[in-house]
C-alpha positions in Angstrom: 108.5 85.9 87.8 111.6 87.1 85.8 114.3 88.9 87.8 117.5 90.3 86.4 119.6 88.6 89.0 123.3 89.6 89.3 126.0 88.0 91.4 127.6 89.9 94.2 130.8 90.1 92.2 129.0 91.6 89.2 127.2 94.1 91.4 130.4 95.2 93.1 132.0 96.0 89.7 129.4 98.7 88.9 128.3 102.1 90.1 124.6 102.4 90.3 122.3 105.5 90.1 120.3 104.0 93.0 120.8 101.2 95.5 117.8 99.9 97.4 118.2 97.7 100.5 115.3 95.3 100.9 112.4 94.5 98.6 109.3 94.7 100.8 106.5 97.3 100.6 108.5 100.4 101.1 111.3 99.4 98.8 109.2 98.0 96.0 106.7 100.9 95.9 109.6 103.4 96.0 111.2 101.5 93.1 108.0 101.6 91.1 107.9 105.3 91.3 111.7 105.9 90.9 111.7 104.0 87.6 109.6 106.9 86.1 112.5 109.3 86.8 115.8 107.3 86.7 117.6 106.4 83.5 120.6 104.5 85.0 120.7 101.2 86.7 119.2 100.4 90.1 120.5 97.6 92.4 118.2 95.9 94.9 120.1 94.1 97.7 117.9 91.4 99.3 119.1 89.5 102.4 116.8 86.5 101.6 116.3 84.4 98.6 113.7 84.4 95.8 110.9 81.9 96.8 108.4 81.4 94.1 104.7 81.2 95.1 104.7 77.6 94.1 107.7 77.0 96.4 105.9 78.8 99.3 102.7 76.7 98.8 104.6 73.4 98.6 106.8 74.2 101.7 104.0 75.7 103.7 106.0 78.9 104.6 107.0 82.2 103.0 110.7 81.9 103.5 113.4 79.4 104.5 114.8 82.0 107.0 113.5 82.0 110.5 113.3 85.7 111.4 114.2 84.8 115.0 117.6 83.8 113.7 118.3 87.3 112.3 118.5 89.2 115.6 119.0 88.6 119.3 115.8 88.9 121.3 116.3 89.7 125.0 112.6 89.3 125.9 109.8 86.9 125.2 107.9 89.2 122.9 107.5 87.8 119.4 108.5 89.9 116.4 107.3 88.4 113.1 108.6 89.3 109.7 109.5 87.7 106.4 113.2 87.6 105.2 113.0 87.0 101.5 112.3 88.7 98.2 109.2 90.7 98.5 109.4 90.8 102.3 106.0 91.3 104.0 104.1 91.2 100.6 104.5 87.4 100.9 103.0 86.8 104.3 100.6 89.7 104.8 96.8 89.1 104.9 96.2 92.1 102.6 94.1 94.2 105.1 94.4 97.8 103.8 92.6 100.4 106.0 94.0 103.9 105.9 95.2 105.6 109.0 92.7 108.0 110.6 93.3 111.8 110.1 93.8 112.1 113.9 96.5 109.4 113.9 98.9 112.0 112.3 98.6 114.5 115.1 98.0 112.7 118.4 100.5 114.9 120.3 98.7 118.1 119.2 95.2 116.7 119.7 95.6 114.5 122.8 99.1 115.1 124.2 100.3 111.6 123.5 102.7 110.1 121.0 104.4 112.1 118.3 102.9 114.2 115.5 103.8 113.3 112.0 105.4 116.0 109.8 102.7 115.4 107.2 98.9 115.3 107.5 96.3 112.9 106.3 95.5 115.3 103.5 99.1 115.3 102.4 99.1 111.6 102.0 95.6 111.1 100.7 96.4 111.3 96.9 99.1 108.7 97.4 96.7 106.4 99.3 94.6 106.6 96.1 97.5 105.8 93.9 98.5 102.8 96.0 95.0 101.5 96.3 94.8 101.6 92.5 98.0 99.7 92.1 96.8 97.0 94.5 93.2 97.0 93.1 91.9 97.5 96.6 88.3 96.5 97.4 86.5 98.8 99.8 83.3 100.2 101.2 82.4 103.6 99.7 80.7 104.6 103.0 84.1 104.8 104.6 84.4 108.3 103.0 82.5 109.6 106.1 85.3 108.4 108.4 88.3 108.6 106.1 87.8 111.2 103.3 88.9 110.2 99.9 89.3 111.9 96.5 88.8 108.8 94.4 86.5 105.7 94.8 87.9 102.4 95.7 89.1 100.5 92.6 87.0 97.4 93.4 83.6 97.0 95.1 83.4 95.9 98.7 83.5 92.2 99.6 80.2 90.5 100.5 79.5 91.2 104.2 78.3 88.6 106.6 74.7 88.7 108.0 76.3 90.1 111.2 78.1 92.9 109.3 74.8 93.9 107.6 73.1 94.2 110.9 76.0 96.1 112.4 76.2 98.4 109.4 72.5 99.2 109.4 72.7 100.1 113.0 76.0 102.0 112.9 76.3 103.6 109.5 79.0 106.0 110.7 81.3 103.5 112.4 80.9 100.0 110.9 82.3 99.3 107.4 83.2 96.5 105.1 86.9 95.8 105.4 89.1 97.4 102.7 91.4 94.8 101.4 93.9 94.0 98.6 92.2 90.6 98.4 90.5 90.8 95.0 86.7 91.0 95.1 86.7 90.8 91.3 89.4 88.9 89.4 92.1 90.9 87.6 94.6 90.0 84.9 96.9 88.5 87.5 94.7 87.7 90.5 91.7 85.5 91.1 88.7 86.7 93.2 89.1 85.8 96.9 87.5 82.5 97.7 87.6 83.0 101.5 89.7 80.0 102.3 91.2 81.8 105.3 94.8 80.9 104.2 95.9 84.4 103.4 99.5 84.1 104.2 99.7 81.4 101.6 96.8 82.2 99.4 96.5 79.2 97.1 94.8 81.2 94.3 96.8 84.4 94.5 93.8 86.5 95.2 95.8 88.9 97.4 98.3 91.4 96.0 101.9 90.2 96.3 105.3 91.0 94.8 104.8 88.1 92.4 101.5 89.2 90.8 101.9 93.0 91.3 105.5 93.9 90.5 106.5 91.6 87.6 107.1 94.5 85.2 109.0 96.5 87.8 111.6 93.8 88.7 111.9 92.6 85.1 112.8 96.1 83.9 116.4 95.9 82.5 117.5 98.8 84.6 116.7 96.8 87.8 119.4 94.4 89.0 118.6 92.1 92.0 121.2 90.6 94.1 119.8 87.9 96.5 121.2 86.4 99.7 123.0 89.6 100.4 123.0 91.0 103.9 124.0 94.6 104.1 126.3 95.2 107.0 127.1 98.9 106.9 127.3 102.0 104.8 130.4 104.0 104.0 129.8 107.8 104.2 131.1 111.3 104.7 129.6 113.7 107.1 126.7 114.4 104.9 126.3 111.7 102.2 126.5 107.9 101.8 129.0 106.7 99.2 128.6 102.9 99.2 127.3 99.9 101.1 129.1 96.8 102.3 127.3 93.5 102.1 128.0 89.8 102.8 127.2 87.2 100.1 128.2 83.6 100.6 130.4 84.5 103.5 132.4 87.0 101.4 132.3 90.8 101.8 131.6 93.1 98.8 131.3 96.9 98.4 129.1 98.7 95.9 128.6 102.4 95.3 125.8 104.6 94.0 124.5 108.2 93.8 121.5 107.6 96.0 120.4 105.0 98.5 117.1 103.7 99.9 117.1 101.8 103.2 114.1 99.6 103.3 114.9 96.7 105.6 112.5 96.1 108.5 112.3 98.1 111.7 114.9 95.9 113.4 117.4 95.5 110.6 117.3 99.1 109.2 118.4 100.7 112.4 121.0 98.0 112.9 122.6 98.9 109.6 122.8 102.5 110.6 124.1 101.7 114.0 126.8 99.5 112.6 127.7 102.4 110.2 128.0 104.8 113.1 125.1 106.8 111.7 123.2 107.1 114.9 121.5 110.5 114.3 118.5 111.3 116.6 116.7 108.4 118.2 118.0 105.8 115.8 116.9 102.4 117.0 114.5 103.7 119.7 110.8 103.2 120.0 110.3 99.8 118.5 106.6 99.0 118.7 103.5 97.5 117.2 99.8 97.3 118.0 98.5 95.4 120.9 95.8 92.8 120.1 93.4 90.5 121.9 91.1 87.7 120.8 87.4 87.5 121.6 84.6 85.0 120.7 81.0 86.1 120.8 78.3 83.5 121.0 75.1 84.6 119.2 71.5 83.5 119.7 69.9 82.5 116.4 72.2 84.5 114.1 74.7 82.6 111.9 78.1 83.7 110.7 80.6 82.8 108.0 78.6 83.9 104.9 81.0 86.6 103.8 83.3 86.6 100.8 86.7 87.1 102.5 88.5 86.3 105.8 87.8 89.6 107.6 84.6 91.3 106.5 83.9 94.0 109.0 85.9 96.9 110.6 84.3 98.8 113.5 85.5 102.3 114.5 83.2 102.8 117.5 86.2 103.0 119.8 88.7 104.6 117.4 88.8 108.3 118.0 87.8 110.9 120.6 88.9 112.8 123.6 89.4 109.5 125.4 92.7 109.2 123.6 94.2 111.6 126.1 93.7 108.8 128.7 93.8 105.5 126.9 94.4 103.9 123.5 92.2 103.9 120.4 90.9 100.5 119.4 89.8 99.0 116.1 87.5 95.9 116.1 87.9 93.3 113.3 84.9 91.1 112.5 86.1 87.7 111.3 84.6 85.4 108.7 86.7 82.5 109.9 86.5 80.1 112.8 89.8 80.0 114.8 88.0 78.4 117.8 86.0 75.9 115.7 82.3 75.8 115.4 79.9 75.7 118.3 79.2 72.3 119.7 75.4 72.6 120.1 73.5 70.8 117.4 72.1 73.2 114.8 74.0 76.2 116.3 77.4 75.5 114.8 77.7 78.9 113.0 76.2 81.1 115.8 79.6 82.5 116.7 81.5 85.6 115.9 85.3 85.8 116.3 86.6 89.3 116.9 90.1 90.8 117.0 90.5 94.0 119.0 93.6 96.0 118.2 94.9 98.9 120.2 97.5 101.6 119.3 100.6 101.6 121.5 102.9 104.5 122.5 106.5 104.2 121.3 108.8 103.9 124.3 112.6 104.4 124.2 113.0 101.4 126.5 111.8 99.2 123.5 114.7 99.5 121.1 117.2 98.0 118.7 121.0 98.1 119.5 123.9 96.1 118.2 126.0 93.5 119.8 129.5 95.1 120.3 131.3 91.9 119.2 129.2 90.5 116.3 127.3 93.6 115.2 124.0 91.5 115.3 120.8 93.4 116.0 119.7 93.2 119.6 116.0 93.8 120.5 115.2 95.0 124.0 111.5 95.1 125.0 110.1 96.1 128.4 106.5 95.7 127.4 103.6 97.6 125.9 102.5 100.9 127.5 99.9 101.2 130.2 98.1 103.5 127.8 97.6 100.5 125.4 96.6 98.1 128.1 94.0 100.5 129.4 92.7 100.9 125.9 92.2 97.2 125.6 90.6 97.1 129.1 88.1 99.9 128.1 87.4 98.2 124.8 86.4 94.9 126.5 84.3 96.8 128.9 82.4 98.7 126.2 82.1 95.7 123.8 78.6 94.7 124.9 77.4 98.3 124.0 79.2 98.2 120.6 77.5 94.9 119.8 74.1 96.1 121.0 72.5 95.5 117.6 73.3 91.8 117.7 71.6 88.9 119.7 74.6 88.3 122.0 74.4 85.3 124.2 77.9 85.4 125.7 81.2 87.1 125.2 84.4 85.0 125.8 87.9 86.4 126.1 90.2 84.1 124.1 93.6 85.7 125.0 96.3 88.1 124.0 97.7 87.9 120.5 101.5 87.3 120.7 102.2 89.7 117.8 100.5 91.8 115.1 103.5 91.2 112.8 103.9 95.0 112.4 107.4 96.1 113.3 107.4 99.9 113.5 109.0 103.1 114.6 112.8 102.8 115.1 113.7 105.5 112.5 110.8 107.9 112.8 110.0 110.8 110.6 109.7 114.4 112.0 111.6 117.6 112.3 115.3 117.8 112.7 115.3 118.9 116.3 112.7 116.5 117.8 114.7 113.2 117.9 113.5 112.0 114.5 115.8 110.4 112.0 114.2 111.3 108.6 112.2 114.3 107.4 108.7 114.6 105.8 110.1 113.2 102.5 111.8 110.3 104.2 115.3 111.7 103.6 117.8 111.2 106.4 118.3 114.5 108.3 122.1 114.2 108.1 122.8 112.0 105.1 120.9 113.8 102.4 121.2 111.1 99.6 119.7 108.5 101.8 116.0 107.7 101.9 114.5 105.4 104.6 111.2 103.6 103.8 108.9 101.1 105.4 107.2 101.1 108.8 110.4 102.0 110.7 109.7 105.7 109.8 106.2 105.7 111.5 106.1 108.6 114.0 103.3 107.0 116.0 101.2 103.8 116.2 97.8 103.6 114.6 95.7 100.6 115.4 95.1 100.2 111.6 97.2 97.8 109.5 100.3 99.7 108.4 101.1 98.3 104.9 99.0 100.7 102.8 100.5 103.7 104.6 104.0 102.4 104.2 103.4 102.0 100.5 101.8 105.4 100.1 104.7 107.1 102.0 107.2 105.4 99.8 105.5 106.5 96.6 105.3 110.0 97.9 109.0 110.0 98.9 110.1 108.9 95.4 107.9 111.4 93.7 109.1 114.2 95.8 112.7 113.4 96.2 114.1 111.4 93.3 
């Protein structure tokens, strides 16, 4: 991949039309759309290094930076992210479900969480655009649950025998997983071979910054400055004028007309707090989904004949009046064997791993602050909400009924998942008087030449994977605001 890499000194000697902080989903999709409107130069400041896909495969990791070294964690809760060029587009498993229409208005419908300042219908065309860019494979029957104006770009992956039974019995709630792991090869990606190594896909079947944004980052208007940690922004009462960053232990300042803050949901609020730009609930409400692991033993029905790592997505417990009382849950049907095969001779494949993921309620006690001495981000976490815990409890209780179409022999609880690797919610979008930080177009309420992108702007927590929504929001923001 060819980048127009500039040194920190070279960058500091220019004034840019746009500066983008970070290079993950939100930043890169915003950049893709902004290039259609901007004539001047754009600077991308990335804290991490550029690690080629070959480097990642040879090293067995996506980045040389341990994310735990980038902030102080006051609790045992794990927060996983990738510090490096491309951010989460390196490590993600490329699951791309949309959010449910009700996810955007949980406060109005169920009296919990926060309403978004936009609706599913507002975002739907941008979902289509991003799915096209990523060549998403999906089940056309999902239209009944998540209305769509265009078909999926690629056909669905081959379901397992289990998914076929579940789908036949539950046409309105069981679907083949939508994913940016190619079902059909493209010019830059091979078809998924279901090797279950998605964070380090050896054949580049999944969409990444390397195979999806070559033309964007090789554009001569786009300058990339690596190993550059943004410390703070300089600003007036209503606009940002420049950013200050550290490169090789030296401080630099660079100015621009407009700015995009697209670091993760820990580092983005930390930058604003160090800049004394603490409008609204800046840094408050850090959250992610809550997940558990389950293994189902089957009687005479074999698994693992699908064409990708996760083949089924079950919405039986996703939406309804129950959300007034406990969390929505999404059930992932796995085409991999994290617990190994069964030990009984001839019954090795008669097992079904499931992941059950619940939404959580953002809580102000889960937050990002900064160390008064060092300025380092500090994460405080008091735990997931009782609402989420009750959702998981109810899902486990109802699981036998959900799986009624299958020859279930036994259901085994395999533990809580330490993280879903989805940092969200510390700079949420909303209306100016509700504690939110950015508006419906992701423009900061006070500093009107500053966009904030990525999952930090999420107003509430869907139990669906967030990357597609983060990308769609970024494309919409660039199209509406640049």
